[in-house]
C-alpha positions in Angstrom: -190.5 116.3 -155.0 -191.8 113.6 -152.6 -192.2 111.2 -155.6 -188.7 112.0 -156.8 -187.1 111.2 -153.3 -189.2 108.0 -153.1 -188.0 107.0 -156.6 -184.3 107.6 -155.6 -184.7 105.6 -152.3 -186.4 102.7 -154.2 -183.6 102.7 -156.8 -180.9 102.5 -154.0 -182.8 99.7 -152.2 -183.3 97.8 -155.5 -179.6 98.3 -156.5 -178.4 97.1 -153.0 -180.7 94.1 -153.2 -179.5 93.1 -156.7 -175.9 93.5 -155.7 -176.3 91.5 -152.5 -178.1 88.6 -154.3 -175.5 88.6 -157.1 -172.7 88.0 -154.7 -171.5 84.4 -155.2 -171.4 82.2 -152.2 -168.0 80.7 -151.6 -167.7 77.0 -152.4 -167.5 74.7 -149.4 -163.9 73.5 -149.2 -162.9 69.9 -148.5 -160.4 68.7 -146.1 -157.2 69.0 -148.2 -155.0 67.1 -145.7 -157.4 64.1 -145.9 -157.5 64.4 -149.7 -153.7 64.5 -149.9 -153.5 61.4 -147.6 -155.9 59.6 -149.9 -153.7 60.5 -153.0 -150.6 59.4 -151.2 -152.1 56.1 -150.2 -153.3 55.4 -153.8 -149.9 56.4 -155.2 -148.1 54.1 -152.7 -150.4 51.2 -153.5 -149.9 51.6 -157.3 -146.2 52.3 -157.4 -144.8 50.6 -154.2 -147.3 47.8 -153.5 -148.2 49.3 -150.1 -151.6 47.8 -149.4 -152.5 48.5 -145.8 -156.3 48.8 -145.6 -156.5 49.0 -149.3 -160.2 48.0 -149.5 -161.1 51.1 -147.5 -159.4 53.4 -150.0 -162.0 52.7 -152.8 -165.7 53.3 -152.6 -168.1 50.4 -153.3 -169.1 52.0 -156.6 -165.5 52.4 -157.7 -164.6 51.8 -161.3 -161.4 52.2 -163.3 -161.0 52.7 -167.0 -157.7 52.2 -168.7 -157.4 53.8 -172.1 -154.7 52.6 -174.4 -154.8 53.8 -178.0 -158.3 53.1 -179.2 -158.9 50.2 -176.7 -160.1 50.5 -173.2 -160.5 48.2 -170.2 -162.7 48.6 -167.2 -162.3 47.3 -163.7 -164.3 47.4 -160.5 -163.1 47.6 -156.9 -162.8 43.8 -156.4 -160.8 43.4 -159.6 -158.4 46.2 -158.8 -157.8 45.2 -155.2 -157.2 41.6 -156.3 -154.6 42.8 -158.9 -152.9 45.1 -156.3 -152.7 42.3 -153.8 -150.8 40.2 -156.4 -148.4 43.1 -156.8 -147.8 43.5 -153.0 -144.4 45.2 -152.2 -143.4 45.4 -155.9 -141.8 48.7 -156.4 -142.1 50.3 -159.8 -139.2 52.4 -161.2 -141.0 55.7 -161.8 -141.2 59.2 -160.6 -144.6 60.1 -159.2 -146.3 63.5 -158.8 -149.8 64.6 -158.3 -151.8 67.8 -158.5 -155.4 68.7 -157.6 -157.3 69.9 -160.6 -160.6 70.7 -159.0 -161.8 70.6 -155.4 -165.1 71.6 -153.9 -168.0 70.4 -151.7 -166.8 66.9 -151.0 -165.6 66.0 -154.6 -162.0 66.3 -155.8 -160.4 65.5 -159.2 -156.7 65.0 -159.1 -154.0 64.1 -161.7 -151.3 61.6 -160.8 -148.5 61.4 -163.2 -146.1 58.4 -163.1 -143.1 58.9 -165.3 -141.2 55.8 -166.4 -138.1 55.6 -168.6 -140.0 55.0 -171.8 -143.5 56.3 -171.2 -145.8 58.1 -168.7 -149.0 56.9 -167.1 -151.5 59.5 -166.0 -154.4 58.7 -163.6 -157.3 61.1 -163.3 -158.6 60.3 -159.8 -162.0 61.3 -158.5 -162.2 61.4 -154.7 -165.6 61.7 -153.0 -166.4 62.4 -149.3 -168.4 59.5 -148.0 -169.6 58.3 -144.6 -166.3 56.3 -144.4 -164.2 59.4 -145.1 -162.6 60.3 -148.4 -162.6 57.4 -150.9 -161.6 57.0 -154.5 -164.7 56.5 -156.7 -163.2 56.6 -160.2 -159.8 56.4 -161.9 -159.2 57.0 -165.6 -155.7 56.0 -166.7 -154.1 57.1 -169.9 -150.6 56.5 -171.3 -148.2 58.8 -173.2 
């Protein structure tokens, strides 16, 4: 009888330990307000030519890839900032909307859709939390 009770107690302890260790830890959440502000600033820079502190928006490792049909072009931070400065205050005629596709532990992937009259441009934006705050580290642009 003593062995039977010991076995039952051992089973309960083992079951409790397994259940406790199997409980997933919640993902660390990022600062959504700061991420939304970063997306708003990017959208304003691209569609409205608003470039205040534009260099701080992108990380030093930033790269952009624009995919058109079977071709693709790549740009670094310096090239994109230079291009945007030449487009200062030029307002594009498009409707813009964005959504966050994935967000956790300092990294966010968002989709920004710019709908023009004849086509749409979709930017997949990766935002990373850095020592300088939230910065865009990658943009992949496609067209429909």
